[in-house]
N, C-alpha and C positions, 0 to 999 in steps of 0.2 A: 594418583589422586585425579578425579574426572574432572574435566574442565566443562563450565557450561559453555553452550554456543551463544556468540555476542550477537546481539538483534544487528539485522542488516538494516543501516541509515538508507532510506530510498526517498528522503527528500529534506534538502537541508538550504540553507541562508547561509552566503559568501560574496564578500564585497558588494553588500546593497542588492545583490540580486538570486532568485529562488533557481534552483535546482533540483531535478530529479534523477534517480539512477537508472540508468540504459540497461540494455540486455547485454553488454559488452563491460559493463563495471565501471562505465564513466559516467561522470555528473555532468548534462546538459542542461543548459536553460529552459526553466521550463517553458517559454514562449515558444519552442521547438517542438512541444510535447505533438503527439499522435496518437491515433488509436491502438497501432500495435504497443505502443509505449505505456498506456494505458492497462493497457491488457496487461503487459507484463509486471506491471507493478500490483493488480490486483492478484495476480499469480502469486507473485511474494508474499501479498498480505496473506493471504489464503494458505499456504503451503509453507511458512518460515515466520519465524518471530522478526518484528519490522521496528525502525524506530523514527520517528516524525519529529523535525525539529519545529517546535513550535512555533505557528505563525505569528510575526511581530511585527503590524507595519509600518513599524520606526525602525526596523531593519532593512527593509526591502523598500530602495530609493525608485525603482522605475513602477508606475503605477499598472502597467499590464501584467507584470512579474507580480505584483501582489495580487490583482484579480485572480490571477492564473493557479498561484499559489494556495491562497486561502480557499479556492474550491475545491480543487486536490485531496490539502490538506484534511478538509471537512470530511471528503467522502470516504477516505484512506480510512481517517477514526474512525467514521462508524462502521466503516465495513470490520474493520480491524476488534471493535470492541462486540458487534454482535457475529463475527466469525465463530465463536464456539458453538451458541445457539442452533445457527444453521447448517454446521457440519453433524451435529447432534440430532437435527430435524431431517436431514438426510440421510445419517446412518438409518432411524429409526423407519424412515420411509423405504429404503433400499431392502432394511432385513424382513418389512413387510410383505414387500413383493416376493424376496427370495419365500419366504415360508407360504404364501398364495401358490407360484407357481413351482415349486419343486418336487410336486409328485406326478 
């Protein structure tokens, strides 16, 4: 029996704080996020099935974490829902370029 891959949880809420998954597989508080970490998360969204714990202000007690978690989760959710369209557009454009320059 084939097992389906479980989505990678890239954002979670625990003990009143927001966390993101870093490139080493550790969860780090969202106020420590940097450019490279965001690029890693974007790459995961594009190339994998991801899971994001839904933002709930009442579960995140730290105001800074609330703001950062909300912003990251909204952007990641938008990217995740539009990735199929984006990838399809890229494939179409790439195919058009191959056909244009193959001779």
